[in-house]
PDB file as gemmi writes it, atoms N, CA and C in Angstrom:
CRYST1    1.000    1.000    1.000  90.00  90.00  90.00 P 1                      
ATOM      1  N   UNK A   1      -4.018   2.405  -4.544  1.00  0.00           N  
ATOM      2  CA  UNK A   1      -2.617   2.207  -5.053  1.00  0.00           C  
ATOM      3  C   UNK A   1      -3.137   1.061  -4.459  1.00  0.00           C  
ATOM      4  N   UNK A   2      -1.699  -0.428  -4.897  1.00  0.00           N  
ATOM      5  CA  UNK A   2      -1.907  -1.509  -4.697  1.00  0.00           C  
ATOM      6  C   UNK A   2      -0.100  -1.905  -3.300  1.00  0.00           C  
ATOM      7  N   UNK A   3       0.226  -3.140  -3.319  1.00  0.00           N  
ATOM      8  CA  UNK A   3       1.478  -3.138  -2.438  1.00  0.00           C  
ATOM      9  C   UNK A   3       2.097  -3.570  -3.506  1.00  0.00           C  
ATOM     10  N   UNK A   4       2.450  -3.518  -4.783  1.00  0.00           N  
ATOM     11  CA  UNK A   4       2.845  -4.314  -5.736  1.00  0.00           C  
ATOM     12  C   UNK A   4       3.482  -2.872  -6.401  1.00  0.00           C  
ATOM     13  N   UNK A   5       1.837  -1.371  -6.245  1.00  0.00           N  
ATOM     14  CA  UNK A   5       2.670   0.114  -7.033  1.00  0.00           C  
ATOM     15  C   UNK A   5       3.433   0.249  -6.068  1.00  0.00           C  
ATOM     16  N   UNK A   6       3.827   0.331  -4.577  1.00  0.00           N  
ATOM     17  CA  UNK A   6       4.367   1.192  -2.923  1.00  0.00           C  
ATOM     18  C   UNK A   6       4.397   0.596  -3.616  1.00  0.00           C  
ATOM     19  N   UNK A   7       5.396  -0.648  -3.323  1.00  0.00           N  
ATOM     20  CA  UNK A   7       6.850  -0.787  -3.526  1.00  0.00           C  
ATOM     21  C   UNK A   7       7.348  -0.836  -4.600  1.00  0.00           C  
ATOM     22  N   UNK A   8       7.088  -0.420  -5.785  1.00  0.00           N  
ATOM     23  CA  UNK A   8       7.920   0.418  -7.526  1.00  0.00           C  
ATOM     24  C   UNK A   8       7.994   1.575  -7.010  1.00  0.00           C  
ATOM     25  N   UNK A   9       7.143   1.979  -6.050  1.00  0.00           N  
ATOM     26  CA  UNK A   9       7.325   4.010  -5.789  1.00  0.00           C  
ATOM     27  C   UNK A   9       8.315   4.273  -4.914  1.00  0.00           C  
ATOM     28  N   UNK A  10       8.863   3.315  -3.870  1.00  0.00           N  
ATOM     29  CA  UNK A  10       9.377   3.024  -3.244  1.00  0.00           C  
ATOM     30  C   UNK A  10      11.372   2.318  -3.863  1.00  0.00           C  
ATOM     31  N   UNK A  11      11.058   1.644  -4.693  1.00  0.00           N  
ATOM     32  CA  UNK A  11      12.219   1.526  -5.211  1.00  0.00           C  
ATOM     33  C   UNK A  11      12.870   2.226  -6.232  1.00  0.00           C  
ATOM     34  N   UNK A  12      12.321   3.494  -6.882  1.00  0.00           N  
ATOM     35  CA  UNK A  12      12.254   3.845  -8.085  1.00  0.00           C  
ATOM     36  C   UNK A  12      12.716   5.672  -7.069  1.00  0.00           C  
ATOM     37  N   UNK A  13      12.273   6.294  -5.904  1.00  0.00           N  
ATOM     38  CA  UNK A  13      12.589   6.899  -4.714  1.00  0.00           C  
ATOM     39  C   UNK A  13      13.616   6.238  -4.765  1.00  0.00           C  
ATOM     40  N   UNK A  14      14.178   5.701  -4.279  1.00  0.00           N  
ATOM     41  CA  UNK A  14      15.141   5.131  -3.638  1.00  0.00           C  
ATOM     42  C   UNK A  14      17.218   4.946  -5.058  1.00  0.00           C  
ATOM     43  N   UNK A  15      16.538   4.295  -5.740  1.00  0.00           N  
ATOM     44  CA  UNK A  15      17.276   4.417  -7.596  1.00  0.00           C  
ATOM     45  C   UNK A  15      17.014   6.061  -7.127  1.00  0.00           C  
ATOM     46  N   UNK A  16      16.479   7.283  -7.131  1.00  0.00           N  
ATOM     47  CA  UNK A  16      16.484   8.980  -7.703  1.00  0.00           C  
ATOM     48  C   UNK A  16      17.143   9.057  -6.568  1.00  0.00           C  
ATOM     49  N   UNK A  17      16.858   8.988  -5.289  1.00  0.00           N  
ATOM     50  CA  UNK A  17      17.756   9.449  -4.537  1.00  0.00           C  
ATOM     51  C   UNK A  17      18.987   8.839  -4.160  1.00  0.00           C  
ATOM     52  N   UNK A  18      19.415   7.744  -4.221  1.00  0.00           N  
ATOM     53  CA  UNK A  18      21.167   7.928  -3.718  1.00  0.00           C  
ATOM     54  C   UNK A  18      22.182   7.062  -5.300  1.00  0.00           C  
ATOM     55  N   UNK A  19      21.110   6.214  -6.218  1.00  0.00           N  
ATOM     56  CA  UNK A  19      21.198   5.715  -7.146  1.00  0.00           C  
ATOM     57  C   UNK A  19      21.845   7.285  -8.875  1.00  0.00           C  
ATOM     58  N   UNK A  20      21.341   8.144  -9.098  1.00  0.00           N  
ATOM     59  CA  UNK A  20      21.666   8.847  -9.909  1.00  0.00           C  
ATOM     60  C   UNK A  20      22.473  10.041  -9.321  1.00  0.00           C  
ATOM     61  N   UNK A  21      22.883  10.826 -10.588  1.00  0.00           N  
ATOM     62  CA  UNK A  21      24.435  11.374  -9.500  1.00  0.00           C  
ATOM     63  C   UNK A  21      24.039  12.121 -10.673  1.00  0.00           C  
ATOM     64  N   UNK A  22      23.259  12.697 -12.354  1.00  0.00           N  
ATOM     65  CA  UNK A  22      23.047  13.633 -12.720  1.00  0.00           C  
ATOM     66  C   UNK A  22      22.547  14.482 -12.133  1.00  0.00           C  
ATOM     67  N   UNK A  23      22.580  15.726 -12.152  1.00  0.00           N  
ATOM     68  CA  UNK A  23      21.657  17.374 -12.296  1.00  0.00           C  
ATOM     69  C   UNK A  23      21.208  17.901 -13.435  1.00  0.00           C  
ATOM     70  N   UNK A  24      20.451  18.460 -13.094  1.00  0.00           N  
ATOM     71  CA  UNK A  24      19.313  18.613 -13.771  1.00  0.00           C  
ATOM     72  C   UNK A  24      19.108  20.458 -13.151  1.00  0.00           C  
ATOM     73  N   UNK A  25      19.242  21.637 -14.228  1.00  0.00           N  
ATOM     74  CA  UNK A  25      18.716  22.767 -13.811  1.00  0.00           C  
ATOM     75  C   UNK A  25      17.526  22.633 -13.383  1.00  0.00           C  
ATOM     76  N   UNK A  26      16.709  23.565 -12.364  1.00  0.00           N  
ATOM     77  CA  UNK A  26      16.356  23.521 -11.606  1.00  0.00           C  
ATOM     78  C   UNK A  26      15.568  22.446 -11.125  1.00  0.00           C  
ATOM     79  N   UNK A  27      15.870  21.150 -10.996  1.00  0.00           N  
ATOM     80  CA  UNK A  27      14.272  20.151 -10.651  1.00  0.00           C  
ATOM     81  C   UNK A  27      15.941  19.250  -9.680  1.00  0.00           C  
ATOM     82  N   UNK A  28      15.758  18.817  -8.532  1.00  0.00           N  
ATOM     83  CA  UNK A  28      16.358  18.227  -7.569  1.00  0.00           C  
ATOM     84  C   UNK A  28      16.073  16.846  -7.229  1.00  0.00           C  
ATOM     85  N   UNK A  29      17.229  16.210  -7.812  1.00  0.00           N  
ATOM     86  CA  UNK A  29      16.392  14.776  -9.190  1.00  0.00           C  
ATOM     87  C   UNK A  29      16.361  14.382  -7.157  1.00  0.00           C  
ATOM     88  N   UNK A  30      17.385  13.847  -6.275  1.00  0.00           N  
ATOM     89  CA  UNK A  30      17.330  13.951  -5.067  1.00  0.00           C  
ATOM     90  C   UNK A  30      15.710  13.720  -4.234  1.00  0.00           C  
ATOM     91  N   UNK A  31      15.559  15.189  -3.414  1.00  0.00           N  
ATOM     92  CA  UNK A  31      13.988  15.706  -3.734  1.00  0.00           C  
ATOM     93  C   UNK A  31      12.790  14.176  -4.271  1.00  0.00           C  
ATOM     94  N   UNK A  32      12.740  14.330  -5.526  1.00  0.00           N  
ATOM     95  CA  UNK A  32      11.964  13.777  -6.076  1.00  0.00           C  
ATOM     96  C   UNK A  32      11.941  12.616  -6.057  1.00  0.00           C  
ATOM     97  N   UNK A  33      13.227  12.456  -5.418  1.00  0.00           N  
ATOM     98  CA  UNK A  33      13.168  10.212  -5.391  1.00  0.00           C  
ATOM     99  C   UNK A  33      12.731  10.146  -4.052  1.00  0.00           C  
ATOM    100  N   UNK A  34      12.825  11.444  -2.602  1.00  0.00           N  
ATOM    101  CA  UNK A  34      12.033  10.880  -1.402  1.00  0.00           C  
ATOM    102  C   UNK A  34      10.902  11.323  -1.244  1.00  0.00           C  
ATOM    103  N   UNK A  35       9.805  12.038  -2.376  1.00  0.00           N  
ATOM    104  CA  UNK A  35       8.943  12.078  -2.342  1.00  0.00           C  
ATOM    105  C   UNK A  35       8.390  10.856  -2.584  1.00  0.00           C  
ATOM    106  N   UNK A  36       9.143  10.446  -3.461  1.00  0.00           N  
ATOM    107  CA  UNK A  36       8.597   9.601  -3.950  1.00  0.00           C  
ATOM    108  C   UNK A  36       8.782   8.236  -2.824  1.00  0.00           C  
ATOM    109  N   UNK A  37       9.299   7.978  -2.498  1.00  0.00           N  
ATOM    110  CA  UNK A  37       9.790   7.133  -1.272  1.00  0.00           C  
ATOM    111  C   UNK A  37       8.665   7.009  -0.446  1.00  0.00           C  
ATOM    112  N   UNK A  38       8.192   8.382   0.958  1.00  0.00           N  
ATOM    113  CA  UNK A  38       7.306   8.784   1.422  1.00  0.00           C  
ATOM    114  C   UNK A  38       5.671   8.692   0.606  1.00  0.00           C  
ATOM    115  N   UNK A  39       5.373   8.786  -1.167  1.00  0.00           N  
ATOM    116  CA  UNK A  39       4.000   8.442  -1.531  1.00  0.00           C  
ATOM    117  C   UNK A  39       4.080   6.450  -0.805  1.00  0.00           C  
ATOM    118  N   UNK A  40       5.429   5.927  -1.087  1.00  0.00           N  
ATOM    119  CA  UNK A  40       5.365   4.391  -1.660  1.00  0.00           C  
ATOM    120  C   UNK A  40       4.786   3.921  -0.497  1.00  0.00           C  
ATOM    121  N   UNK A  41       5.582   5.298   1.101  1.00  0.00           N  
ATOM    122  CA  UNK A  41       5.508   3.631   2.300  1.00  0.00           C  
ATOM    123  C   UNK A  41       4.123   4.808   3.108  1.00  0.00           C  
ATOM    124  N   UNK A  42       3.123   5.434   2.156  1.00  0.00           N  
ATOM    125  CA  UNK A  42       2.116   6.125   2.998  1.00  0.00           C  
ATOM    126  C   UNK A  42       1.055   5.187   1.790  1.00  0.00           C  
ATOM    127  N   UNK A  43       1.231   5.006  -0.271  1.00  0.00           N  
ATOM    128  CA  UNK A  43       0.537   3.947  -0.020  1.00  0.00           C  
ATOM    129  C   UNK A  43       0.394   2.235   0.314  1.00  0.00           C  
ATOM    130  N   UNK A  44       2.015   2.090   1.124  1.00  0.00           N  
ATOM    131  CA  UNK A  44       1.725   0.039   1.466  1.00  0.00           C  
ATOM    132  C   UNK A  44       1.387   1.044   2.319  1.00  0.00           C  
ATOM    133  N   UNK A  45       1.520   1.785   3.407  1.00  0.00           N  
ATOM    134  CA  UNK A  45       0.522   1.512   4.669  1.00  0.00           C  
ATOM    135  C   UNK A  45      -0.738   1.598   5.018  1.00  0.00           C  
ATOM    136  N   UNK A  46      -1.867   2.361   3.485  1.00  0.00           N  
ATOM    137  CA  UNK A  46      -3.126   2.047   3.318  1.00  0.00           C  
ATOM    138  C   UNK A  46      -3.523   0.992   2.547  1.00  0.00           C  
ATOM    139  N   UNK A  47      -2.257   0.021   2.075  1.00  0.00           N  
ATOM    140  CA  UNK A  47      -3.010  -1.207   1.414  1.00  0.00           C  
ATOM    141  C   UNK A  47      -2.970  -2.861   2.034  1.00  0.00           C  
ATOM    142  N   UNK A  48      -1.463  -2.280   3.095  1.00  0.00           N  
ATOM    143  CA  UNK A  48      -1.946  -3.466   4.334  1.00  0.00           C  
ATOM    144  C   UNK A  48      -2.840  -3.324   5.161  1.00  0.00           C  
ATOM    145  N   UNK A  49      -3.299  -1.854   5.962  1.00  0.00           N  
ATOM    146  CA  UNK A  49      -4.159  -1.173   6.270  1.00  0.00           C  
ATOM    147  C   UNK A  49      -5.968  -1.557   5.783  1.00  0.00           C  
ATOM    148  N   UNK A  50      -5.896  -1.943   4.952  1.00  0.00           N  
ATOM    149  CA  UNK A  50      -7.193  -2.338   4.003  1.00  0.00           C  
ATOM    150  C   UNK A  50      -6.417  -3.975   3.903  1.00  0.00           C  
ATOM    151  N   UNK A  51      -5.874  -4.405   3.494  1.00  0.00           N  
ATOM    152  CA  UNK A  51      -5.973  -6.099   3.623  1.00  0.00           C  
ATOM    153  C   UNK A  51      -6.344  -6.265   5.014  1.00  0.00           C  
ATOM    154  N   UNK A  52      -5.316  -5.766   5.440  1.00  0.00           N  
ATOM    155  CA  UNK A  52      -6.320  -6.005   7.172  1.00  0.00           C  
ATOM    156  C   UNK A  52      -7.203  -6.383   7.481  1.00  0.00           C  
ATOM    157  N   UNK A  53      -7.928  -5.031   7.279  1.00  0.00           N  
ATOM    158  CA  UNK A  53      -9.144  -4.785   7.563  1.00  0.00           C  
ATOM    159  C   UNK A  53     -10.934  -5.674   6.126  1.00  0.00           C  
ATOM    160  N   UNK A  54     -10.369  -6.352   5.373  1.00  0.00           N  
ATOM    161  CA  UNK A  54     -10.768  -7.871   5.095  1.00  0.00           C  
ATOM    162  C   UNK A  54     -10.964  -8.280   5.210  1.00  0.00           C  
ATOM    163  N   UNK A  55      -9.818  -8.866   5.667  1.00  0.00           N  
ATOM    164  CA  UNK A  55     -10.034 -10.835   5.961  1.00  0.00           C  
ATOM    165  C   UNK A  55     -10.446 -10.831   7.809  1.00  0.00           C  
ATOM    166  N   UNK A  56     -10.455  -9.778   8.122  1.00  0.00           N  
ATOM    167  CA  UNK A  56     -11.241  -9.473   9.666  1.00  0.00           C  
ATOM    168  C   UNK A  56     -12.605  -9.805   9.112  1.00  0.00           C  
ATOM    169  N   UNK A  57     -13.651  -9.432   8.157  1.00  0.00           N  
ATOM    170  CA  UNK A  57     -14.896  -9.744   8.270  1.00  0.00           C  
ATOM    171  C   UNK A  57     -15.222 -10.950   8.246  1.00  0.00           C  
ATOM    172  N   UNK A  58     -15.695 -11.573   8.356  1.00  0.00           N  
ATOM    173  CA  UNK A  58     -15.913 -13.144   8.166  1.00  0.00           C  
ATOM    174  C   UNK A  58     -18.159 -13.036   8.294  1.00  0.00           C  
ATOM    175  N   UNK A  59     -18.148 -14.134   7.957  1.00  0.00           N  
ATOM    176  CA  UNK A  59     -19.350 -14.358   7.053  1.00  0.00           C  
ATOM    177  C   UNK A  59     -19.847 -15.783   8.457  1.00  0.00           C  
ATOM    178  N   UNK A  60     -20.870 -14.661   8.922  1.00  0.00           N  
ATOM    179  CA  UNK A  60     -21.334 -15.970  10.175  1.00  0.00           C  
ATOM    180  C   UNK A  60     -23.366 -16.474   9.937  1.00  0.00           C  
ATOM    181  N   UNK A  61     -22.801 -18.020   9.234  1.00  0.00           N  
ATOM    182  CA  UNK A  61     -24.484 -18.406   9.014  1.00  0.00           C  
ATOM    183  C   UNK A  61     -24.591 -18.945   9.896  1.00  0.00           C  
ATOM    184  N   UNK A  62     -25.837 -18.621  10.369  1.00  0.00           N  
ATOM    185  CA  UNK A  62     -26.741 -18.916  11.445  1.00  0.00           C  
ATOM    186  C   UNK A  62     -27.878 -19.923  11.069  1.00  0.00           C  
ATOM    187  N   UNK A  63     -28.072 -21.266  11.041  1.00  0.00           N  
ATOM    188  CA  UNK A  63     -29.612 -22.079  10.305  1.00  0.00           C  
ATOM    189  C   UNK A  63     -30.423 -21.551  11.912  1.00  0.00           C  
ATOM    190  N   UNK A  64     -31.544 -22.056  10.813  1.00  0.00           N  
ATOM    191  CA  UNK A  64     -32.933 -21.652  12.234  1.00  0.00           C  
ATOM    192  C   UNK A  64     -33.489 -22.502  12.272  1.00  0.00           C  
ATOM    193  N   UNK A  65     -33.806 -23.842  13.024  1.00  0.00           N  
ATOM    194  CA  UNK A  65     -34.314 -24.635  13.213  1.00  0.00           C  
ATOM    195  C   UNK A  65     -35.833 -24.146  14.230  1.00  0.00           C  
ATOM    196  N   UNK A  66     -37.187 -24.553  13.453  1.00  0.00           N  
ATOM    197  CA  UNK A  66     -37.814 -24.348  14.521  1.00  0.00           C  
ATOM    198  C   UNK A  66     -38.681 -26.342  15.445  1.00  0.00           C  
ATOM    199  N   UNK A  67     -38.320 -26.063  16.843  1.00  0.00           N  
ATOM    200  CA  UNK A  67     -39.129 -27.623  16.794  1.00  0.00           C  
ATOM    201  C   UNK A  67     -40.218 -27.336  16.531  1.00  0.00           C  
ATOM    202  N   UNK A  68     -41.111 -28.573  16.525  1.00  0.00           N  
ATOM    203  CA  UNK A  68     -42.393 -28.290  15.986  1.00  0.00           C  
ATOM    204  C   UNK A  68     -43.698 -29.180  16.610  1.00  0.00           C  
ATOM    205  N   UNK A  69     -42.848 -29.825  17.575  1.00  0.00           N  
ATOM    206  CA  UNK A  69     -43.477 -30.544  18.506  1.00  0.00           C  
ATOM    207  C   UNK A  69     -43.817 -31.961  18.115  1.00  0.00           C  
ATOM    208  N   UNK A  70     -43.405 -32.883  17.064  1.00  0.00           N  
ATOM    209  CA  UNK A  70     -44.196 -33.681  16.822  1.00  0.00           C  
ATOM    210  C   UNK A  70     -43.539 -34.522  17.770  1.00  0.00           C  
TER     211      UNK A  70                                                      
END                                                                             
């Protein structure tokens, strides 16, 4: 899951939690909203850790010179 998908899940969860007033028998829309927000936050944290880890990988190239004493 990428950063964008995580933000979308958080937004949809917030809309379901605080914006929807409909009632469905046997289903708590507010609870589904909270679950989506939690999954979105976890996905965002994992995505940011992966991106930060990818930035730290610097490639070091060393040229090897040989002095032949000429």
